[in-house]
C-alpha positions as CSV (number, residue, x, y, z in Angstrom):
1,M,-71.5,-19.7,-39.0
2,Q,-68.7,-19.3,-36.4
3,S,-66.1,-22.1,-36.1
4,A,-65.4,-23.6,-32.7
5,S,-62.1,-21.7,-32.4
6,D,-63.8,-18.4,-33.4
7,M,-66.4,-19.0,-30.7
8,T,-63.8,-19.8,-28.1
9,A,-61.9,-16.6,-29.1
10,T,-65.1,-14.6,-28.8
11,E,-65.8,-15.9,-25.3
12,T,-62.2,-15.2,-24.3
13,R,-62.6,-11.6,-25.4
14,K,-65.9,-11.2,-23.6
15,S,-64.5,-12.7,-20.3
16,M,-61.3,-10.6,-20.5
17,A,-63.3,-7.4,-21.2
18,S,-65.6,-8.1,-18.3
19,Y,-62.6,-8.8,-16.1
20,W,-60.8,-5.6,-16.9
21,Q,-64.0,-3.5,-16.6
22,E,-64.1,-4.7,-13.0
23,H,-60.4,-4.3,-12.4
24,G,-59.9,-1.3,-14.7
25,Q,-59.1,1.5,-12.4
26,A,-56.2,3.5,-14.0
27,T,-53.8,3.1,-11.0
28,M,-50.4,1.4,-10.5
29,E,-52.0,-1.0,-8.1
30,M,-54.5,-2.3,-10.7
31,M,-51.9,-2.3,-13.4
32,M,-49.8,-4.7,-11.3
33,L,-52.8,-6.3,-9.5
34,D,-50.8,-5.8,-6.4
35,E,-51.6,-3.9,-3.2
36,N,-47.8,-3.3,-2.7
37,A,-47.1,-2.0,-6.2
38,A,-45.6,1.2,-5.0
39,T,-42.8,-0.6,-3.2
40,I,-41.6,-2.6,-6.3
41,A,-42.8,-0.8,-9.4
42,E,-39.8,1.4,-10.1
43,R,-37.2,-1.2,-9.2
44,E,-39.0,-3.8,-11.3
45,A,-39.3,-1.4,-14.3
46,L,-35.7,-0.6,-14.2
47,E,-34.8,-4.2,-14.1
48,V,-36.9,-4.9,-17.1
49,L,-35.4,-2.0,-19.0
50,G,-31.9,-3.3,-18.1
51,M,-32.8,-6.5,-20.0
52,L,-33.6,-4.8,-23.3
53,P,-31.2,-4.3,-26.2
54,N,-30.0,-0.8,-27.1
55,I,-33.3,0.8,-28.3
56,E,-31.8,4.3,-28.8
57,G,-33.4,5.8,-32.0
58,M,-35.5,2.8,-32.7
59,S,-39.1,2.6,-34.0
60,V,-41.0,0.8,-31.3
61,V,-44.5,-0.6,-30.5
62,E,-45.7,-1.1,-27.0
63,L,-48.6,-3.7,-26.7
64,G,-50.8,-3.6,-23.6
65,A,-49.3,-0.2,-22.7
66,G,-51.8,0.4,-19.9
67,I,-51.4,3.7,-18.1
68,G,-47.8,4.1,-19.3
69,R,-45.7,2.4,-16.6
70,F,-43.1,1.5,-19.3
71,T,-44.1,4.2,-21.8
72,Q,-42.5,6.8,-19.6
73,Y,-39.1,5.0,-19.8
74,L,-39.3,4.0,-23.5
75,A,-40.4,7.3,-25.0
76,P,-37.3,9.4,-24.1
77,K,-35.0,6.8,-25.7
78,V,-36.7,5.9,-29.0
79,A,-37.3,7.8,-32.3
80,H,-41.0,6.8,-32.5
81,L,-43.3,4.9,-30.1
82,E,-46.8,3.6,-30.7
83,A,-48.6,2.6,-27.4
84,Y,-51.7,0.5,-27.6
85,D,-54.2,-0.9,-25.1
86,F,-57.8,-2.1,-25.4
87,M,-58.9,-0.1,-22.3
88,Q,-59.9,3.5,-23.2
89,N,-59.3,4.8,-19.6
90,F,-55.8,3.3,-19.5
91,I,-54.8,5.0,-22.8
92,D,-56.4,8.3,-21.6
93,K,-54.2,8.1,-18.4
94,N,-51.2,7.2,-20.4
95,R,-51.7,10.1,-22.8
96,E,-52.2,12.4,-19.8
97,L,-48.8,11.2,-18.3
98,N,-46.8,10.9,-21.4
99,G,-48.5,13.0,-24.1
100,H,-45.8,15.6,-23.7
101,H,-43.4,13.3,-25.6
102,G,-43.8,14.4,-29.2
103,N,-42.7,11.0,-30.5
104,V,-45.6,8.9,-29.0
105,E,-48.8,7.9,-30.7
106,F,-51.6,6.5,-28.5
107,G,-54.2,4.0,-29.7
108,V,-57.1,2.0,-28.3
109,A,-57.0,-1.4,-29.9
110,D,-57.6,-5.1,-29.3
111,V,-54.2,-6.6,-30.1
112,T,-55.8,-9.6,-31.7
113,K,-57.4,-7.2,-34.3
114,L,-54.6,-4.7,-34.5
115,N,-53.1,-4.3,-38.0
116,L,-49.7,-2.6,-38.5
117,S,-47.3,-2.2,-41.4
118,Q,-45.0,-5.1,-42.2
119,N,-41.2,-4.8,-41.6
120,R,-41.7,-1.4,-40.0
121,F,-40.6,-1.7,-36.4
122,D,-37.2,-2.3,-34.8
123,F,-38.5,-3.4,-31.4
124,I,-41.8,-4.6,-29.9
125,F,-42.4,-4.5,-26.2
126,S,-45.2,-6.2,-24.2
127,N,-45.7,-6.6,-20.4
128,W,-48.4,-8.9,-19.0
129,L,-50.5,-9.2,-22.1
130,F,-50.5,-12.8,-23.5
131,M,-51.8,-14.4,-20.2
132,Y,-55.1,-12.7,-21.1
133,L,-55.3,-14.4,-24.5
134,D,-56.1,-18.0,-25.4
135,D,-53.4,-20.1,-27.2
136,S,-54.7,-19.5,-30.7
137,E,-54.8,-15.7,-30.1
138,V,-51.2,-15.7,-28.7
139,A,-49.9,-17.6,-31.7
140,G,-51.8,-15.2,-34.0
141,V,-50.3,-12.1,-32.3
142,F,-46.8,-13.7,-32.4
143,R,-47.3,-14.2,-36.2
144,K,-48.2,-10.5,-36.5
145,V,-45.2,-9.5,-34.5
146,L,-43.0,-11.5,-36.9
147,D,-44.6,-9.6,-39.8
148,W,-44.3,-6.1,-38.1
149,L,-40.7,-6.5,-37.1
150,R,-37.9,-5.5,-39.5
151,P,-35.2,-8.2,-40.1
152,D,-33.1,-8.6,-37.0
153,G,-35.8,-6.7,-35.0
154,Y,-36.3,-7.6,-31.3
155,F,-39.4,-8.7,-29.4
156,F,-39.5,-8.5,-25.6
157,F,-42.4,-9.9,-23.5
158,R,-42.9,-10.7,-19.8
159,E,-45.6,-13.0,-18.4
160,S,-46.7,-14.6,-15.2
161,C,-46.1,-18.4,-15.4
162,F,-47.4,-21.3,-13.3
163,H,-49.6,-19.2,-11.0
164,K,-50.6,-15.7,-10.1
165,S,-48.3,-13.1,-8.4
166,G,-50.6,-10.2,-7.5
167,S,-52.3,-9.7,-4.1
168,V,-55.4,-7.8,-5.3
169,A,-58.6,-9.7,-4.5
170,R,-60.4,-10.9,-7.6
171,T,-64.0,-12.3,-7.9
172,D,-62.9,-14.3,-10.9
173,N,-59.5,-14.9,-12.6
174,P,-59.6,-15.9,-16.3
175,T,-55.9,-15.4,-16.6
176,R,-53.9,-18.3,-18.3
177,Y,-50.8,-19.1,-16.4
178,R,-48.8,-21.1,-18.9
179,T,-45.5,-22.8,-18.4
180,P,-42.4,-21.2,-20.0
181,Q,-42.3,-24.1,-22.5
182,Q,-45.8,-23.4,-23.7
183,Y,-44.7,-19.9,-24.6
184,N,-41.6,-21.3,-26.4
185,E,-43.9,-23.7,-28.4
186,L,-46.2,-20.8,-29.3
187,L,-43.2,-18.8,-30.6
188,L,-42.2,-21.8,-32.8
189,E,-45.8,-22.3,-34.0
190,A,-46.0,-18.6,-35.1
191,A,-43.1,-19.2,-37.5
192,A,-44.6,-22.2,-39.2
193,G,-44.8,-21.6,-43.0
194,K,-42.9,-18.3,-42.8
195,G,-39.4,-17.6,-44.1
196,C,-38.4,-16.2,-40.8
197,K,-38.6,-17.2,-37.1
198,F,-37.9,-16.1,-33.6
199,S,-34.4,-16.7,-32.3
200,L,-34.5,-17.0,-28.5
201,L,-31.8,-14.8,-26.9
202,Y,-32.9,-15.5,-23.4
203,A,-35.8,-16.4,-21.0
204,R,-35.1,-15.4,-17.4
205,P,-37.1,-14.7,-14.2
206,S,-37.5,-11.2,-12.7
207,R,-35.0,-10.8,-9.9
208,T,-37.3,-8.1,-8.3
209,Y,-40.1,-10.6,-7.8
210,I,-37.7,-13.1,-6.4
211,S,-36.3,-10.6,-4.0
212,Y,-39.6,-9.1,-2.8
213,K,-41.9,-12.1,-3.1
214,Q,-39.7,-15.2,-3.4
215,N,-41.5,-15.7,-6.7
216,R,-39.8,-17.2,-9.7
217,N,-42.8,-17.3,-12.0
218,Q,-42.3,-13.8,-13.6
219,M,-40.6,-14.8,-16.8
220,C,-39.1,-12.4,-19.4
221,W,-38.2,-13.3,-23.0
222,L,-36.1,-11.5,-25.6
223,V,-36.3,-13.0,-29.1
224,Q,-35.0,-11.7,-32.5
225,K,-36.5,-12.0,-36.0
226,V,-34.1,-14.0,-38.1
227,P,-34.3,-15.9,-41.4
228,A,-35.4,-19.5,-41.3
229,V,-34.1,-22.0,-43.8
230,A,-36.4,-24.6,-45.3
231,D,-37.7,-27.1,-42.8
232,E,-35.7,-25.5,-40.0
233,V,-38.8,-24.6,-37.9
234,R,-40.2,-28.1,-38.4
235,R,-36.9,-29.7,-37.3
236,Q,-36.7,-27.4,-34.3
237,R,-40.2,-28.3,-33.2
238,K,-39.4,-32.0,-33.5
239,S,-36.3,-31.4,-31.4
240,E,-38.3,-29.5,-28.8
241,R,-40.7,-32.4,-28.5
242,L,-37.8,-34.7,-27.8
243,F,-36.9,-32.6,-24.8
244,S,-40.5,-32.3,-23.6
245,E,-41.4,-33.1,-20.0
246,E,-43.1,-36.3,-21.1
247,S,-40.1,-37.6,-23.2
248,I,-37.6,-36.7,-20.5
249,G,-39.7,-38.3,-17.8
250,K,-39.7,-41.5,-19.9
251,L,-36.0,-41.5,-20.4
252,E,-35.4,-40.9,-16.7
253,K,-37.4,-44.1,-16.0
254,I,-34.8,-45.9,-18.1
255,F,-31.5,-44.2,-17.2
256,G,-32.4,-42.7,-13.8
257,K,-32.8,-39.2,-12.6
258,S,-30.7,-36.5,-14.3
259,F,-29.8,-38.9,-17.1
260,L,-28.6,-36.1,-19.4
261,S,-25.4,-35.9,-17.4
262,N,-23.0,-38.9,-17.7
263,G,-23.5,-41.0,-14.6
264,G,-26.6,-39.2,-13.5
265,I,-26.8,-38.0,-9.9
266,S,-23.8,-40.1,-8.7
267,S,-21.4,-38.3,-11.0
268,T,-23.1,-35.0,-10.1
269,R,-22.4,-35.5,-6.4
270,E,-18.7,-36.4,-7.0
271,L,-18.1,-33.4,-9.3
272,C,-19.9,-31.0,-6.9
273,D,-17.6,-32.1,-4.1
274,K,-14.7,-30.8,-6.2
275,L,-16.2,-27.3,-6.3
276,G,-15.5,-26.6,-2.7
277,V,-18.7,-24.5,-2.4
278,K,-19.3,-22.7,0.9
279,S,-22.6,-21.6,2.2
280,G,-23.8,-18.4,0.7
281,E,-21.5,-18.5,-2.3
282,R,-22.9,-17.6,-5.7
283,V,-22.5,-20.3,-8.3
284,L,-23.2,-20.2,-12.1
285,D,-24.1,-23.7,-13.4
286,V,-23.5,-23.6,-17.2
287,G,-25.3,-26.3,-19.1
288,C,-27.5,-27.0,-16.1
289,G,-30.0,-29.2,-18.1
290,L,-32.8,-30.3,-15.8
291,G,-31.4,-28.4,-12.9
292,D,-30.5,-31.3,-10.7
293,T,-26.9,-30.1,-10.0
294,S,-28.1,-26.5,-9.3
295,M,-30.6,-27.7,-6.8
296,Y,-28.2,-30.2,-5.3
297,L,-25.7,-27.3,-4.7
298,V,-28.4,-25.3,-2.9
299,Q,-29.7,-28.2,-0.8
300,E,-26.4,-29.7,0.2
301,Y,-24.0,-26.7,0.3
302,G,-26.3,-23.7,0.9
303,A,-25.2,-22.0,-2.3
304,N,-27.1,-19.4,-4.3
305,V,-27.2,-20.8,-7.8
306,I,-28.1,-19.6,-11.3
307,G,-28.5,-22.5,-13.8
308,I,-28.3,-21.6,-17.5
309,D,-28.9,-23.8,-20.5
310,I,-29.6,-23.4,-24.2
311,S,-32.5,-25.9,-24.1
312,A,-35.8,-24.1,-23.3
313,P,-37.7,-27.3,-22.6
314,M,-35.2,-28.5,-20.1
315,I,-35.2,-25.1,-18.3
316,S,-39.0,-25.1,-18.2
317,I,-38.8,-28.5,-16.5
318,A,-36.1,-27.3,-14.1
319,L,-38.3,-24.3,-13.1
320,Q,-41.2,-26.6,-12.4
321,R,-39.2,-29.0,-10.4
322,A,-37.6,-26.2,-8.3
323,N,-41.1,-24.9,-7.6
324,Q,-42.5,-28.3,-6.8
325,L,-39.6,-29.1,-4.4
326,S,-39.7,-25.5,-2.9
327,V,-35.9,-25.2,-3.5
328,P,-34.9,-21.7,-2.5
329,N,-32.0,-19.6,-3.9
330,V,-32.0,-21.1,-7.4
331,L,-32.8,-19.5,-10.7
332,F,-33.0,-21.0,-14.2
333,E,-32.5,-19.2,-17.4
334,V,-32.6,-20.1,-21.1
335,A,-29.6,-18.6,-23.0
336,D,-26.8,-19.4,-25.4
337,I,-23.5,-19.0,-23.4
338,E,-21.9,-17.8,-26.7
339,T,-24.2,-14.7,-26.9
340,Y,-25.4,-14.1,-23.4
341,A,-24.1,-10.9,-21.7
342,L,-26.4,-9.9,-18.9
343,Y,-24.3,-10.9,-15.9
344,E,-22.3,-8.2,-14.3
345,E,-18.5,-8.3,-13.6
346,S,-17.5,-10.2,-10.5
347,S,-20.9,-11.8,-10.0
348,F,-19.9,-15.3,-9.0
349,D,-17.7,-17.1,-6.6
350,V,-17.8,-20.3,-8.6
351,I,-18.5,-21.2,-12.2
352,Y,-19.2,-24.9,-13.1
353,S,-19.3,-25.7,-16.8
354,R,-20.1,-29.3,-17.4
355,D,-19.7,-30.7,-20.9
356,V,-20.7,-27.4,-22.6
357,L,-17.7,-26.1,-24.4
358,Q,-17.6,-29.1,-26.7
359,Y,-20.3,-27.4,-28.7
360,V,-18.6,-24.0,-28.7
361,G,-16.3,-22.9,-31.5
362,A,-15.0,-19.7,-29.9
363,K,-14.1,-21.2,-26.6
364,D,-11.7,-18.4,-25.7
365,K,-14.5,-15.9,-25.9
366,V,-16.6,-17.9,-23.5
367,L,-13.6,-18.4,-21.1
368,A,-13.2,-14.6,-21.2
369,K,-16.8,-14.3,-20.0
370,Y,-16.2,-16.7,-17.3
371,Y,-13.2,-14.7,-16.2
372,K,-15.2,-11.5,-16.2
373,W,-18.1,-12.9,-14.3
374,L,-16.0,-14.5,-11.6
375,K,-14.9,-12.6,-8.5
376,P,-11.1,-12.2,-7.9
377,G,-10.0,-15.6,-6.6
378,G,-13.2,-17.2,-7.9
379,R,-13.0,-20.9,-8.9
380,L,-13.8,-22.4,-12.3
381,L,-14.4,-26.2,-12.8
382,I,-14.9,-27.4,-16.4
383,S,-15.5,-30.9,-17.5
384,D,-15.4,-31.5,-21.3
385,Y,-14.4,-33.8,-24.1
386,C,-11.1,-33.3,-25.9
387,V,-9.1,-35.1,-28.6
388,Q,-5.5,-36.2,-28.7
389,S,-2.9,-33.9,-30.3
390,G,-3.0,-34.4,-34.0
391,E,-6.6,-35.6,-34.1
392,S,-9.3,-33.8,-36.0
393,Q,-10.7,-30.8,-34.3
394,E,-14.2,-31.7,-35.4
395,Q,-15.9,-34.8,-34.0
396,T,-19.3,-35.8,-35.3
397,G,-19.2,-39.4,-33.9
398,L,-20.4,-38.1,-30.6
399,D,-23.7,-36.7,-31.9
400,S,-26.3,-38.5,-29.9
401,F,-30.0,-38.8,-30.6
402,W,-30.8,-35.8,-28.4
403,S,-27.9,-33.5,-29.6
404,R,-28.9,-30.4,-31.6
405,R,-25.4,-28.9,-32.0
406,P,-22.3,-30.2,-33.7
407,H,-19.3,-31.0,-31.5
408,R,-16.2,-28.8,-31.8
409,L,-13.5,-30.5,-29.8
410,C,-9.9,-29.3,-29.2
411,T,-6.9,-30.9,-27.7
412,V,-6.1,-30.9,-23.9
413,E,-3.1,-28.7,-24.6
414,D,-5.1,-26.1,-26.5
415,F,-7.8,-26.0,-23.9
416,A,-5.2,-25.5,-21.1
417,S,-3.5,-22.8,-23.2
418,M,-6.8,-20.9,-23.6
419,L,-7.3,-20.9,-19.8
420,T,-3.8,-19.4,-19.4
421,Q,-4.4,-16.8,-22.2
422,N,-7.5,-15.7,-20.4
423,R,-5.5,-15.1,-17.2
424,F,-6.7,-18.1,-15.3
425,A,-4.3,-19.9,-13.0
426,T,-4.8,-23.6,-13.8
427,L,-4.8,-25.7,-10.6
428,A,-5.2,-29.1,-12.2
429,T,-5.9,-31.0,-15.4
430,E,-7.3,-34.4,-14.7
431,D,-7.9,-37.2,-17.2
432,I,-11.2,-38.8,-16.2
433,T,-11.7,-40.8,-19.3
434,P,-11.6,-44.2,-17.4
435,W,-14.6,-42.9,-15.4
436,C,-16.4,-42.1,-18.7
437,Q,-15.8,-45.7,-19.8
438,Q,-17.2,-47.1,-16.6
439,I,-20.3,-44.8,-16.8
440,T,-20.9,-45.6,-20.5
441,M,-20.7,-49.4,-19.9
442,M,-23.2,-49.1,-17.0
443,E,-25.6,-47.0,-19.1
444,L,-25.3,-49.5,-22.0
445,D,-26.2,-52.3,-19.6
446,V,-29.2,-50.3,-18.3
447,L,-30.3,-49.7,-21.9
448,E,-30.1,-53.4,-22.8
449,K,-32.0,-54.4,-19.6
450,N,-34.7,-51.8,-20.4
451,K,-34.9,-52.5,-24.1
452,K,-38.6,-53.3,-24.1
453,L,-39.5,-50.2,-22.2
454,F,-37.4,-48.0,-24.4
455,V,-38.7,-49.6,-27.7
456,D,-42.3,-49.3,-26.5
457,E,-41.8,-45.6,-25.8
458,F,-39.4,-44.5,-28.6
459,G,-39.3,-47.2,-31.2
460,E,-36.7,-49.8,-32.4
461,K,-34.9,-47.3,-34.6
462,R,-34.1,-44.9,-31.8
463,F,-33.1,-47.8,-29.6
464,E,-30.5,-49.0,-32.1
465,L,-29.3,-45.4,-32.7
466,T,-28.9,-44.8,-29.0
467,K,-27.0,-48.1,-28.5
468,S,-24.8,-47.3,-31.5
469,N,-23.9,-43.9,-30.1
470,W,-23.1,-45.2,-26.7
471,R,-20.9,-47.9,-28.1
472,R,-19.2,-45.4,-30.4
473,R,-18.4,-43.2,-27.4
474,L,-17.1,-46.2,-25.4
475,A,-14.8,-47.3,-28.3
476,M,-13.5,-43.8,-28.7
477,C,-12.7,-43.5,-25.0
478,M,-11.0,-47.0,-24.9
479,N,-8.9,-46.1,-28.0
480,Q,-8.0,-42.7,-26.6
481,E,-9.6,-41.0,-29.6
482,L,-11.8,-39.2,-27.1
483,L,-10.8,-37.9,-23.7
484,W,-13.0,-36.7,-20.8
485,I,-11.0,-34.0,-19.0
486,L,-11.6,-32.1,-15.8
487,F,-10.0,-28.6,-15.7
488,S,-9.8,-26.7,-12.4
489,A,-8.7,-23.1,-12.3
490,I,-9.0,-19.8,-10.4
491,K,-9.3,-16.2,-11.4
492,R,-6.0,-14.5,-10.6
493,E,-6.1,-11.7,-8.1
494,E,-5.8,-8.4,-10.0
């Protein structure tokens, strides 16, 4: 007797098979479900390929290969490529177009039933596949991908999120338009019980779809198979839930909108004024959190903004809010600033880095990236915590209930020296610690006034921990153990 989940999966397969039998013409327009596919296909494909790691000489699997829109680009680069799709006519067309490459194997297969050798492949590629599977099927395929990949192997996938993008008329549409966070959760779920996990390298929207369609819902992920220590996945899932839309929404009711930044929206406005942003300038907002600062810079200054943050749940919320508010000219990306390298040289007029480098050990390497990414004469504004000369470089007393990364603080002098070493001209170093004290006292007052609401939502233990952390930060500021510093600099003209 079939279980309820098996029956659901069977119905999903039937509905998807029926859907693609109706829309299964082996053409570019049907692959992209867009009547204007010819105008964007090549540019979009080249953009996707530019997001991939170096795949030269790799052993690669392409899932949902279709008629070979990406096979034609992957095959010449790799040592071996296996291209799979569940539609026979798609694979036949792919073989016709790309069969001359001697390193390609073609197969007709349902990815949910596909079995490949473990630890065999360096790279697995998928484009518009998982939106045609239910959640249990996606998690199952993600588990398979973890098994198929060699240690340190890469997995790239792109999906339509939130809503459809194509313009082809459809009598029905069984596609599942998930949020980015739902995919992030499924990636975590796939690693449960395994000795490895997916490390998220980035999640970012397609620039081509934004340019041609003003559409931010085409999201691309690159993850890497890495070892997972005991309980690491469970702790990460717990941390992800803490940053869920529901949890953040509850905290915003207590602390106000954009609570993750000291002082909320009021401090955001004041610091943004110091950026001197002009209409049309390109701004990188590092550590953008929920995206409030990024959207404020667009709405108030007419900037073009990219917001980047290491927290996938917060970026997912930022994307949803930007869509709900119809804020133009803003993008949000999940990435670790220490490892991210996709921006081109001289991309930005302004970089705003708010309270981010406190978590970074190799600050000089990140500052070197900032220098590279800024245009000549571009401005850099950094707010961050520092310690007094002679104090410990490691500060754990700041770790709040939402923090997932240890603090790595340096002195004001060391920070300023790193700016100079990276060829920045420092314009100002401002001690804004008294402001931090004011903000912390106000937030402690808000916390106490909303104790019942906080305890009802998060429990007495977390209330006491939060209050203790805020008091600790206040005491450290008042005793000058902890300094909140604002650094302003420009990229020297070459």
